C-alpha positions as CSV (number, residue, x, y, z in Angstrom):
1,M,-38.2,-16.7,159.4
2,Q,-36.1,-19.7,158.0
3,S,-36.9,-18.4,154.5
4,S,-35.8,-14.8,155.4
5,H,-32.5,-16.2,156.9
6,T,-31.9,-18.4,153.7
7,I,-32.4,-15.5,151.3
8,R,-30.0,-13.2,153.5
9,S,-27.4,-16.0,153.4
10,F,-27.8,-16.4,149.8
11,W,-27.1,-12.5,149.1
12,L,-24.2,-12.6,151.6
13,S,-22.8,-15.6,149.8
14,S,-23.2,-13.9,146.4
15,A,-21.7,-10.8,147.5
16,F,-18.7,-12.7,148.9
17,L,-18.2,-14.6,145.6
18,V,-18.3,-11.2,143.7
19,V,-15.8,-9.7,145.9
20,C,-13.5,-12.7,145.7
21,S,-13.9,-12.6,141.9
22,L,-12.9,-9.0,141.7
23,A,-9.9,-9.3,144.1
24,H,-8.7,-12.4,142.0
25,T,-8.6,-10.2,138.8
26,Q,-7.1,-7.1,140.4
27,T,-3.5,-6.0,139.6
28,T,-1.4,-4.6,142.3
29,I,1.3,-1.9,142.4
30,S,4.0,-4.6,142.7
31,T,2.5,-7.3,140.4
32,G,0.9,-7.7,137.1
33,S,-1.8,-10.3,135.9
34,I,-3.0,-12.1,132.8
35,Q,-6.7,-12.4,131.9
36,G,-8.5,-13.5,128.7
37,T,-11.3,-15.5,127.0
38,V,-11.1,-18.9,125.4
39,T,-13.1,-19.5,122.2
40,D,-13.2,-22.0,119.5
41,S,-12.5,-21.4,115.9
42,L,-16.1,-20.0,115.2
43,G,-15.6,-17.5,118.0
44,A,-18.0,-19.4,120.5
45,V,-16.7,-19.4,124.1
46,I,-15.5,-22.7,125.7
47,P,-16.8,-22.9,129.3
48,V,-14.7,-25.5,130.7
49,T,-11.0,-25.0,130.4
50,R,-7.8,-25.7,132.4
51,I,-5.0,-22.9,132.3
52,T,-1.5,-23.6,133.4
53,I,0.8,-20.5,133.7
54,T,4.5,-21.1,134.2
55,N,7.1,-18.5,135.0
56,Y,10.0,-18.9,132.5
57,A,12.7,-17.7,134.9
58,T,11.9,-19.5,138.1
59,G,9.5,-22.5,137.0
60,G,6.8,-21.3,139.3
61,V,3.5,-22.8,138.2
62,T,-0.1,-21.1,138.6
63,R,-3.1,-23.2,137.7
64,V,-6.6,-21.8,137.1
65,N,-9.8,-22.9,135.7
66,G,-12.0,-21.0,133.0
67,S,-15.4,-19.7,134.1
68,S,-18.8,-20.7,132.6
69,T,-18.5,-17.7,130.2
70,G,-15.1,-18.8,128.9
71,T,-13.1,-16.2,130.8
72,Y,-10.2,-16.7,133.1
73,A,-7.9,-14.5,135.3
74,S,-4.4,-15.5,136.7
75,G,-4.5,-13.4,139.8
76,A,-1.4,-11.5,140.9
77,L,1.9,-12.5,139.1
78,L,5.4,-11.2,139.5
79,P,6.6,-9.3,136.4
80,G,8.5,-11.5,134.0
81,K,7.9,-14.0,130.9
82,Y,5.3,-16.7,131.2
83,T,4.1,-19.6,129.2
84,V,0.4,-20.1,129.2
85,C,-1.1,-23.5,128.3
86,V,-4.8,-23.7,127.7
87,E,-6.6,-27.1,127.6
88,A,-10.1,-28.3,127.0
89,D,-11.9,-31.6,126.3
90,K,-11.9,-32.5,122.7
91,F,-9.7,-29.5,121.7
92,Q,-5.9,-29.3,120.9
93,P,-4.1,-27.7,123.8
94,L,-2.8,-24.2,123.0
95,E,0.5,-22.8,124.3
96,F,1.7,-19.2,124.0
97,A,4.0,-16.8,125.7
98,V,2.9,-13.6,127.6
99,L,5.0,-10.8,129.1
100,V,3.8,-9.8,132.4
101,E,4.6,-6.1,133.4
102,V,4.1,-4.4,136.7
103,G,0.6,-2.8,137.2
104,V,-0.5,-4.1,133.8
105,T,-3.2,-6.7,133.0
106,A,-1.9,-8.6,130.0
107,P,-4.4,-10.0,127.4
108,G,-4.3,-13.8,127.2
109,N,-7.2,-14.6,124.8
110,A,-6.9,-18.0,123.2
111,Q,-8.7,-19.7,120.3
112,L,-8.6,-23.5,120.5
113,R,-9.0,-26.0,117.5
114,I,-10.9,-29.1,117.5
115,G,-8.6,-32.1,117.4
116,P,-6.6,-34.7,119.3
117,E,-5.8,-33.6,122.8
118,T,-2.3,-34.9,122.5
119,R,-1.2,-32.3,120.0
120,V,0.0,-29.0,121.4
121,V,-0.3,-25.8,119.1
122,D,2.5,-23.4,119.8
123,V,1.8,-19.7,119.2
124,R,4.6,-17.1,118.9
125,A,3.8,-13.9,120.4
126,S,4.0,-10.8,118.3
127,D,6.5,-7.9,119.2
128,I,3.6,-5.4,118.9
129,R,1.1,-5.6,121.7
130,V,-1.8,-3.5,122.5
131,N,-3.3,-3.6,125.9
132,T,-7.0,-3.6,125.6
133,E,-7.7,-4.5,129.2
134,Q,-6.7,-1.1,130.8
135,A,-7.3,2.6,130.0
136,M,-4.0,4.0,131.4
137,V,-1.4,6.2,130.1
138,Q,1.8,4.5,131.2
139,G,5.3,3.5,130.2
140,N,7.4,0.5,131.2
141,L,11.0,-0.2,131.0
142,N,12.5,-3.7,131.6
143,A,15.9,-4.7,132.9
144,G,17.3,-5.0,129.5
145,E,16.4,-1.5,128.3
146,I,17.5,0.0,131.7
147,K,21.0,-1.8,131.3
148,Q,21.4,-0.1,127.8
149,L,20.4,3.4,128.9
150,P,23.2,6.0,129.5
151,I,22.0,7.5,132.9
152,N,24.4,10.2,134.1
153,G,25.0,9.5,137.8
154,R,22.9,6.3,137.8
155,K,20.1,7.9,139.6
156,F,17.1,5.6,139.2
157,M,14.6,8.3,139.2
158,D,16.1,9.7,136.1
159,L,14.4,6.9,134.1
160,A,11.0,8.7,134.8
161,Q,11.9,11.6,132.5
162,L,12.0,9.2,129.5
163,E,8.2,9.6,129.5
164,P,6.7,12.6,127.7
165,G,5.5,15.4,130.1
166,V,7.5,14.1,133.0
167,Q,10.2,16.2,134.8
168,I,12.6,15.3,137.5
169,Q,12.9,17.7,140.5
170,D,15.6,17.8,143.0
171,G,14.3,17.1,146.6
172,G,16.2,20.2,147.7
173,N,13.4,22.2,145.9
174,F,10.8,20.6,148.4
175,D,13.0,20.5,151.6
176,P,16.7,21.7,152.2
177,S,17.3,18.3,153.9
178,K,16.5,16.4,150.7
179,V,19.2,17.5,148.5
180,G,20.3,14.5,146.4
181,F,17.0,12.8,146.6
182,M,14.5,13.2,143.7
183,G,10.7,13.8,143.0
184,V,8.6,13.6,139.9
185,S,6.5,16.2,138.3
186,F,3.7,15.3,135.7
187,G,2.7,18.0,133.1
188,G,4.5,20.8,135.0
189,R,2.5,20.4,138.2
190,W,4.2,20.2,141.7
191,G,5.8,16.8,142.3
192,G,5.2,16.7,146.0
193,T,2.1,14.5,145.7
194,T,3.4,11.9,143.3
195,H,3.5,8.4,144.9
196,I,6.8,6.4,144.4
197,N,6.6,2.7,145.3
198,V,9.4,0.0,145.5
199,D,8.2,-3.5,145.5
200,G,4.9,-2.3,146.6
201,V,6.1,-0.1,149.5
202,D,5.6,3.5,149.4
203,V,9.1,5.2,149.6
204,T,7.8,8.9,149.2
205,D,8.6,11.2,152.0
206,E,5.0,12.4,153.1
207,M,6.3,15.8,154.1
208,S,8.4,16.8,151.1
209,G,7.4,14.4,148.3
210,S,10.7,13.2,147.3
211,T,12.1,9.7,147.7
212,V,13.6,8.4,151.0
213,T,15.8,5.7,149.4
214,E,18.0,4.9,146.5
215,V,17.8,1.8,144.3
216,P,20.8,0.6,142.2
217,L,20.0,0.5,138.6
218,S,21.3,-2.9,138.1
219,G,19.0,-4.0,140.6
220,I,15.8,-3.1,138.9
221,E,13.6,-5.5,137.1
222,E,11.0,-3.1,135.9
223,F,10.4,0.7,136.0
224,Q,6.7,1.9,135.5
225,V,5.3,5.5,135.1
226,S,1.6,6.0,135.2
227,Q,0.1,9.5,134.8
228,S,-3.4,9.1,133.8
229,S,-6.5,7.0,134.7
230,L,-4.7,5.2,137.5
231,D,-6.2,1.9,138.5
232,L,-7.4,1.2,142.0
233,S,-4.0,-0.4,143.1
234,N,-2.5,3.0,143.1
235,E,-3.2,5.4,146.0
236,L,-5.3,8.5,145.4
237,N,-3.2,11.4,144.0
238,A,-3.7,14.2,141.5
239,E,-0.6,13.6,139.4
240,G,0.7,10.1,138.8
241,A,2.7,7.2,140.2
242,V,6.0,5.5,139.8
243,N,6.2,1.8,140.5
244,V,9.7,0.1,140.7
245,I,10.2,-3.7,140.9
246,T,13.6,-5.0,142.0
247,Q,15.1,-8.1,140.6
248,S,14.9,-11.7,142.3
249,G,16.9,-14.7,141.6
250,T,16.2,-17.3,139.0
251,N,17.0,-21.0,138.1
252,Q,20.0,-19.8,136.3
253,L,23.1,-18.4,138.1
254,H,23.9,-15.1,136.8
255,S,26.4,-12.4,137.8
256,E,27.5,-8.9,136.7
257,I,30.1,-6.3,137.5
258,F,30.4,-2.8,136.2
259,G,32.5,0.3,136.6
260,T,32.3,3.9,135.3
261,F,34.6,6.8,135.5
262,R,34.2,10.4,134.8
263,D,36.8,13.3,135.1
264,S,36.9,16.9,134.2
265,S,40.2,16.6,132.4
266,A,38.4,14.6,129.6
267,A,35.4,17.1,129.4
268,A,35.0,20.3,127.3
269,V,37.0,23.3,128.4
270,L,34.5,26.0,129.5
271,P,35.3,29.7,130.2
272,G,36.0,30.8,133.8
273,P,38.0,29.3,136.6
274,K,38.6,25.5,136.5
275,A,36.3,23.3,138.6
276,P,38.0,19.9,139.1
277,F,35.4,17.0,139.2
278,Q,35.9,13.3,139.4
279,R,33.3,10.6,139.9
280,E,33.8,6.8,140.2
281,Q,30.9,4.3,140.4
282,F,31.4,0.6,140.6
283,G,29.4,-2.3,141.9
284,G,28.1,-5.8,141.1
285,K,25.3,-8.4,141.3
286,L,25.0,-12.2,141.9
287,G,21.9,-14.2,141.9
288,G,20.8,-17.8,141.5
289,P,18.7,-20.7,142.9
290,V,19.0,-22.0,146.4
291,L,16.4,-24.7,145.8
292,K,15.4,-25.0,142.1
293,N,11.9,-23.8,141.4
294,R,11.5,-22.9,145.0
295,V,14.0,-20.6,146.7
296,F,16.3,-17.9,145.2
297,F,18.6,-15.3,146.1
298,V,20.1,-12.2,144.7
299,V,22.8,-9.7,146.1
300,D,23.2,-6.3,144.5
301,A,25.7,-3.6,145.6
302,E,26.8,-0.2,144.2
303,R,29.1,2.6,145.5
304,T,29.7,6.1,144.3
305,K,32.8,8.1,145.1
306,Q,32.8,11.6,143.9
307,D,35.2,14.6,144.3
308,L,34.4,18.1,143.2
309,F,35.5,21.7,143.6
310,A,32.8,24.1,144.6
311,S,33.7,27.6,144.1
312,V,33.0,30.2,147.0
313,P,33.0,33.8,145.6
314,L,33.1,36.6,148.1
315,P,31.8,40.2,147.5
316,D,34.1,43.3,147.6
317,P,36.1,44.2,149.5
318,F,36.9,40.4,150.2
319,S,37.0,39.3,146.6
320,A,40.7,38.6,146.8
321,L,39.9,35.9,149.4
322,S,37.5,34.0,147.2
323,G,38.2,30.4,146.7
324,G,36.4,27.1,147.0
325,L,35.9,23.8,148.8
């Protein structure tokens, strides 16, 4: 009886360890991760390693140990630039940079050299990166790229149509009450089942399929579109998913202000009655540390002021009364 109890406890403990291991390596819809294998110069795995992962912007440190098979996994990490330092006894420490993106498991393989442990080998990452950890069709835009893109109207969902096979649909096509909000269609399919997440929170209207909120472009850290072979962190759907990560404060105080202006007087002259139009968009952002390496803040605000003329044609015999609003 005691033997049976021992065997049952062994299998329960083994299952628990396997589940914990899988959960540790899983990437979520609001985070990314790093995983890799540590080997020597001949390609043999190094079983006992110490890995230190440091966030370049906030100074946050994550420490993990390599497994007996030479592999390691960081667990969930916020998107951003990280420095990975790999150490092992009788080997030179190796330090290299890794870019963590939302919903992506970044490769962090390391090859150590035999030598004094006081010398650190610094490896510069290549601009060309191939993700061999996930079989997903996806595209990611970071804050720098978003800032340079000329998005008319500054609607954050317009970023999705930069990916091939993706179309933006006005929420009014799903529900008359959703005019001005947007949905996403993949490959010409109806966009009502696409999941849209902001910082891991589903902001999709479950009835119409459009978004239920707006996000300022200047407040986005990363924008991801996944449309094939979605991983388990995304909810089950037949189309694709959009994951948005908003910015957070860093150890550096940073600020930004902007203003855009559009007027019909500066646009091309089109045939037909004149339709006056004017749009002003302005806002700003301020972020920085409260306690260095520990607590941060960021404030972002944006306003849109728009005036336009909407013509209201009337049929005969009331055509003379046609006008607009």
